[in-house]
C-alpha positions, 0 to 999 in steps of 0.5 A, a space after each residue: 054218394 055219401 059225404 065221405 065219398 064226396 070229400 075223398 073224390 074232391 081230394 083226388 080231383 084237387 091233387 090231380 089238378 094241383 091247385 086249390 079247391 074251396 073247402 074247410 081243410 087246407 095245407 101244402 105239402 112238398 114232394 120229394 124231387 124226382 130229378 137227380 139225387 143231388 138236386 135240392 129243388 122241390 115242387 109244391 102243391 096245395 089242396 083243400 078238402 071239404 068236411 068228411 062225415 061219419 057215415 060209411 060209404 061201403 058195404 062190408 061185402 066188397 073185396 079187392 079186384 086183385 089188380 096191381 096198384 099203380 106204382 107212382 113215385 111214392 114221395 111225400 113231405 110233411 110241412 115243417 109248420 104242421 105240428 109234426 113230431 117224432 115218437 120213439 119207443 121205448 121212450 114214448 110208451 102207449 100214451 100218445 096213442 091213448 091220448 089222441 084216441 081219448 080226445 076223438 070227437 067223431 071218427 077213428 080210422 085204424 090200420 094195424 098189421 097186428 092189433 092185440 094190445 088190450 090197452 089199445 083195443 079197450 081205448 078204441 071200444 071206449 071211444 066207440 061207446 061214447 059215439 065215435 065211429 071206429 073203423 079198424 083194418 087188420 091183416 087176415 093172416 099175419 106171418 106165423 101168428 094165426 091167433 092174432 086175428 082171432 084175438 082181434 075178432 074176439 075183443 071187438 065182437 059185440 062192440 060198436 067197433 067195425 073190424 075188417 080184414 085187409 083186401 084179398 090182394 094182401 092176404 096171399 102167401 107172401 103179401 100182407 097188410 103190414 101198415 101201421 097207422 091211426 087217423 083221428 077226426 079227419 076234417 076237423 081242426 084238431 085232426 091228427 094221425 100217427 104212422 110208423 113201425 109200431 104194431 098194436 101189440 104189447 111188445 111195441 109199447 112195453 119197452 121191449 122194442 125200438 120203434 118210431 112213428 110220426 105224429 102229425 096234424 098236416 092236412 095233406 098227410 091226414 087226407 092221404 091216409 083217409 083216402 088210402 083207408 077208404 080205398 082199402 076198406 072198400 077193397 079198391 086199388 089205392 090210386 095216385 093221389 095218396 102217393 103224392 104225400 105218402 110212401 106206399 107199398 106196393 111200389 115203394 122201392 123207387 121212393 126209398 132208393 131216391 131218398 137214399 141216393 141223395 148226397 151227404 151222410 145217411 143213417 138207416 135202421 132196418 129190421 129185415 134185409 131181403 132181395 133189395 139190390 137197388 136199396 143196397 146200391 144206394 146205401 153203398 154209394 155213401 161209403 163210410 158216410 152211411 151208418 146202418 143199424 140192424 138187430 143182433 139176430 141176422 139170418 144167413 142171407 141177411 148176414 150176406 147182405 150186411 157183409 156186402 154193405 161192410 165191404 163197400 165201406 158202410 158202417 154197420 152195427 147190430 144192437 141186442 136190446 131193445 129189439 130193433 123194429 124201427 124203420 128209419 132213414 135220415 139224410 142231410 135234409 129229410 127223414 123217412 119213417 114208415 113200416 117198410 122193411 128192405 125185402 121184396 114182399 115189403 117193397 113190392 107186394 105188401 100194403 106198407 105206409 111211410 112218410 118223408 118229411 123235411 121238418 128239421 125238428 123231426 130230423 134232429 129228433 131222429 138223429 139224436 135217437 139214432 145216435 143213442 141206439 148206435 152208441 149201444 150197438 156193436 160193430 159188425 165185422 166181416 171175416 174172410 176165410 183163407 180157404 174160400 172167397 166167401 165171406 161171413 159177417 159176424 157181430 162182435 156181440 155175444 148174441 147167438 146168430 143162427 148159421 145154417 149147418 150143412 146136412 148133405 151134399 148133392 151134385 148141383 144141376 145146371 138150371 138152364 143152358 145159360 146157367 141162369 137162375 129163373 125167378 122162384 115165386 113165393 109159396 113154391 114147393 120143393 119139387 117146383 124149386 128143383 124143376 127151376 134151379 135143379 138139385 141144391 149143392 147142399 142143404 141146411 137149417 136155420 131159424 128166422 124170428 124164432 121159426 125153423 127154416 130149411 135152406 137149399 144152397 146153390 152157387 147162385 143163391 139160396 132158397 128158404 122153406 118155411 114150416 109148411 114146406 113152401 118157399 118163404 125167401 129167395 136169395 139170388 
């Protein structure tokens, strides 16, 4: 067993036992309480991890066994005294990432959904050329971006950077390795990690996007990221240990719902809205004390979810520029930053990584940044047609919002004798959808993230088909 594997095993044992292990890496982390949302108590665990070497402990041929990962509670807290800070875009630019890469001494671990930004890739190559071990995981089939993997493979070909695609369980039709994090020199006194919403792309750092990330030297967070990376590198299931300190998907819905359910005002930024009723219910419970910021472009289904929030009294605004790619939750005492969208694949299928911190400095930074974006945003108004009970949310901005245009009207069939709508798996064909839900009442077209989609409308929801003619999204 390599020294890295031994160190990671030590972390697992220490985390499970919840008492100190002798070694040279120590730190404490506070877990998000699993009691009632109004609870203010916390539980604290401490562990120490020994040195981690540069040697890799696995062969590249290993792959996922396809089993479901444990859900865990997905809760974590970075300690206030562990040099944790918030990075925001477009303010920070790429400089913080380049800085930690340039100061790497022994090892860099990178997991990026997309890694195509030349400035970043060249910095990683330069680090590997001076003797730093650089291991990189990227998604093997990013949504509607078939060229991204080829770009990454091409730029790292013939270099000392070791590139792998994500485990097979994150390479299905509607599951992705959507994580975005980098770990530098784990086990050293100057170890550091950055995790959050920015992909390794030009749009994340050139001023076009609003992004957020946490930079931390917290030993617990860094050790958890290191353990997670090793599991994904080997194609193993991520166990419960990293979930003590990180918010991980698959299985992040409960942690985010619990966080959103705490008393007091909340601020939320979300790029995508999908089938996440528990999330929306938790936000709606705050009424006007909740502020939700969304991109100016919302799909038909996203407008529907946003409308429900507005009708519950939630303040909802949309922003045109910068493009809102950040994922942020700010409560009265805690802050979440990560890669999770409010959608079924993101919460239940993907590899996603986030963190919840109780650091008051991070919260103050996040709230100030949110307020700046909020002040540049426009209120989302909900209009109710006098001839129908259906409501449509319309942003007050002049930005165009794609709404499906009805192209046909077909008598609906009752899907089942009880009138219920059975579950439709992502990737189903039109014929499979028709066998489950019957013929739609009408059809239409829309655009999501610049790509056309066909929509079938039913009394109980809508089904969206991508360019390949298979299901990409289901609204129930």
